[in-house]
C-alpha distance (Angstrom), angle and dihedral (degrees) to the residues before:
residue distance angle dihedral
X1 . . .
X2 3.82 . .
X3 3.77 118.5 .
X4 3.79 122.2 -136.5
X5 3.79 125.0 -108.5
X6 3.81 88.3 -114.8
X7 3.78 90.5 58.1
X8 3.80 92.8 50.3
X9 3.80 89.6 50.6
X10 3.80 88.5 49.8
X11 3.82 90.3 51.8
X12 3.81 89.8 51.3
X13 3.81 89.7 54.7
X14 3.82 89.4 46.8
X15 3.80 90.7 55.5
X16 3.81 92.9 50.6
X17 3.81 94.3 45.3
X18 3.81 92.6 44.1
X19 3.80 92.5 50.0
X20 3.80 91.6 55.3
X21 3.80 88.4 56.4
X22 3.79 96.0 50.8
X23 3.80 95.3 40.2
X24 3.79 97.1 53.4
X25 3.82 116.1 92.1
X26 3.78 113.7 -101.2
X27 3.80 142.8 129.8
X28 3.82 95.4 -68.6
X29 3.79 93.2 46.8
X30 3.81 91.9 46.9
X31 3.82 90.8 51.0
X32 3.80 89.5 49.7
X33 3.79 91.8 54.7
X34 3.80 91.2 46.7
X35 3.82 94.2 49.2
X36 3.81 93.2 41.2
X37 3.78 90.2 65.7
X38 3.82 87.7 66.5
X39 3.82 104.9 35.9
X40 3.82 135.5 16.5
X41 3.83 92.6 -141.4
X42 3.82 93.7 57.7
X43 3.80 93.8 101.2
X44 3.80 92.8 50.1
X45 3.80 92.9 51.8
X46 3.81 93.3 43.1
X47 3.82 90.4 51.9
X48 3.82 90.3 51.2
X49 3.81 89.9 49.5
X50 3.80 88.9 49.2
X51 3.79 89.5 52.3
X52 3.81 91.6 51.9
X53 3.80 87.0 66.5
X54 3.80 99.6 31.6
X55 3.82 102.3 50.4
X56 3.83 95.0 55.8
X57 3.81 89.4 46.0
X58 3.82 92.4 52.8
X59 3.80 92.2 49.9
X60 3.80 90.5 44.0
X61 3.79 90.1 56.8
X62 3.82 90.5 45.1
X63 3.79 94.6 53.5
X64 3.80 95.3 31.3
X65 3.79 94.4 61.6
X66 3.81 91.3 72.1
X67 3.79 93.2 47.7
X68 3.80 96.5 44.6
X69 3.79 99.4 43.5
X70 3.78 135.4 22.9
X71 3.79 123.6 -120.7
X72 3.81 89.6 -105.3
X73 3.80 94.1 61.2
X74 3.81 97.2 35.4
X75 3.79 91.6 96.2
X76 3.80 90.4 51.4
X77 3.79 90.2 51.7
X78 3.81 90.7 48.1
X79 3.82 91.7 51.0
X80 3.81 92.9 46.4
X81 3.78 93.2 48.1
X82 3.81 89.6 45.1
X83 3.80 92.1 54.0
X84 3.81 93.4 46.6
X85 3.79 92.9 41.6
X86 3.79 92.2 49.2
X87 3.80 91.8 50.9
X88 3.81 90.5 46.4
X89 3.80 92.0 51.2
X90 3.81 91.7 50.6
X91 3.81 90.4 47.2
X92 3.80 90.3 50.0
X93 3.80 89.1 49.1
X94 3.79 92.8 52.3
X95 3.81 91.5 46.6
X96 3.80 90.3 48.5
X97 3.81 91.2 53.3
X98 3.79 92.6 46.4
X99 3.82 91.5 50.7
X100 3.80 96.4 43.3
X101 3.80 92.8 110.9
X102 3.80 95.8 48.3
X103 3.77 122.5 100.1
X104 3.79 121.0 -118.0
X105 3.79 110.7 -86.6
X106 3.75 120.4 -123.4
X107 3.78 117.6 -118.8
X108 3.74 132.3 -158.1
X109 3.81 103.1 -109.4
X110 3.78 126.9 -167.3
X111 3.79 115.9 -96.5
X112 3.80 93.2 -122.2
X113 3.76 138.2 95.4
X114 3.81 119.7 -61.8
X115 3.82 93.7 -101.3
X116 3.82 92.3 57.9
X117 3.80 90.0 42.6
X118 3.82 89.3 56.5
X119 3.80 92.1 50.8
X120 3.79 96.3 43.5
X121 3.82 96.7 43.7
X122 3.81 92.3 48.0
X123 3.80 95.4 47.2
X124 3.82 92.3 46.8
X125 3.81 94.4 48.7
X126 3.81 110.8 102.8
X127 3.79 90.5 -170.7
X128 3.81 89.7 59.8
X129 3.82 91.5 55.2
X130 3.81 92.0 45.7
X131 3.82 90.7 51.0
X132 3.80 91.7 53.3
X133 3.80 93.6 45.6
X134 3.81 90.8 56.4
X135 3.82 119.6 14.4
X136 3.80 94.4 20.4
X137 3.79 93.4 49.2
X138 3.81 90.0 52.4
X139 3.81 89.4 54.1
X140 3.81 92.1 46.4
X141 3.81 92.5 50.9
X142 3.82 90.5 49.5
X143 3.82 92.2 47.3
X144 3.80 89.2 46.6
X145 3.81 90.7 57.3
X146 3.83 89.5 63.2
X147 3.82 94.7 52.1
X148 3.80 141.3 -92.8
X149 3.82 95.2 -73.7
X150 3.79 91.0 51.7
X151 3.80 90.3 47.3
X152 3.82 89.9 53.1
X153 3.81 90.3 50.5
X154 3.81 88.9 49.5
X155 3.82 91.3 51.7
X156 3.81 92.4 50.2
X157 3.82 93.4 45.4
X158 3.80 91.6 49.5
X159 3.80 91.9 50.9
X160 3.82 92.2 44.6
X161 3.81 88.0 60.8
X162 3.82 87.9 59.3
X163 3.79 92.4 42.7
X164 3.81 96.7 49.8
X165 3.80 95.2 42.5
X166 3.80 98.2 47.6
X167 3.81 92.7 41.3
X168 3.81 94.3 50.8
X169 3.81 95.3 42.3
X170 3.81 93.3 48.0
X171 3.81 91.5 48.6
X172 3.81 93.0 49.2
X173 3.80 92.6 46.4
X174 3.81 90.0 49.0
X175 3.80 90.0 51.7
X176 3.79 94.6 43.6
X177 3.79 123.8 16.6
X178 3.81 88.2 -163.1
X179 3.80 94.4 61.9
X180 3.81 96.7 96.7
X181 3.79 98.8 66.8
X182 3.78 126.9 167.5
X183 3.82 90.0 -107.4
X184 3.82 92.2 53.2
X185 3.79 90.8 47.9
X186 3.82 93.0 50.2
X187 3.81 93.7 46.9
X188 3.81 91.3 52.2
X189 3.80 93.0 47.1
X190 3.81 91.9 50.1
X191 3.81 88.8 51.6
X192 3.81 89.5 50.6
X193 3.81 90.5 48.4
X194 3.81 92.0 53.5
X195 3.80 94.7 47.7
X196 3.81 94.3 44.1
X197 3.79 93.9 50.0
X198 3.81 92.7 44.5
X199 3.80 96.7 48.5
X200 3.81 91.9 37.2
X201 3.80 89.4 58.6
X202 3.81 89.8 45.3
X203 3.82 94.0 50.4
X204 3.79 92.8 45.5
X205 3.82 97.0 44.0
X206 3.82 92.6 45.9
X207 3.81 91.9 50.9
X208 3.82 91.1 44.4
X209 3.80 92.1 49.8
X210 3.80 90.3 49.1
X211 3.80 89.2 53.2
X212 3.81 92.8 49.1
X213 3.80 94.0 48.4
X214 3.82 90.9 48.0
X215 3.80 92.6 52.6
X216 3.80 95.1 45.9
């Protein structure tokens, strides 16, 4: 089955948005750096643990949309989530830029293997849940409009961004403890800032335009 050009463009936006989430400092990223100092496979196992929580959540949102809202109000939900998600992305972008000179905070990580650390840190992260209730839900609704197969591809692509990033970073940190320099950190955060602001404006303006056209 051939996918449409629109779907490929959507996947490209998913990759950029997903990468901003995994690149920004947070509990899961801090745990990855901590575990990577001990084993080169820490990132791989943490990403799998992250997926144990994330995949069910994505499918829960996919199937839950029909049960929570009717088809008649689905567009209203999509617009509302788009507006909130767009504002959240821009806020995250501004906060990322403001904190670009700060060092990565240390987090209390569970004294277990990396796989359990990935599960526990993901499930206990309120920011992760908030992201999926706003930005993530917008992506799920868009993926859902293409079909179930396309949604499944979206889910895998989103998780692969986590998998590749955490695996590569953990391996590089294991090989060289000096990899994560201040310059590398700032460059990544500036990239995240640019993507978050750009897509935040896109999400918000698209939802706002949809509201205006509906009312007129």
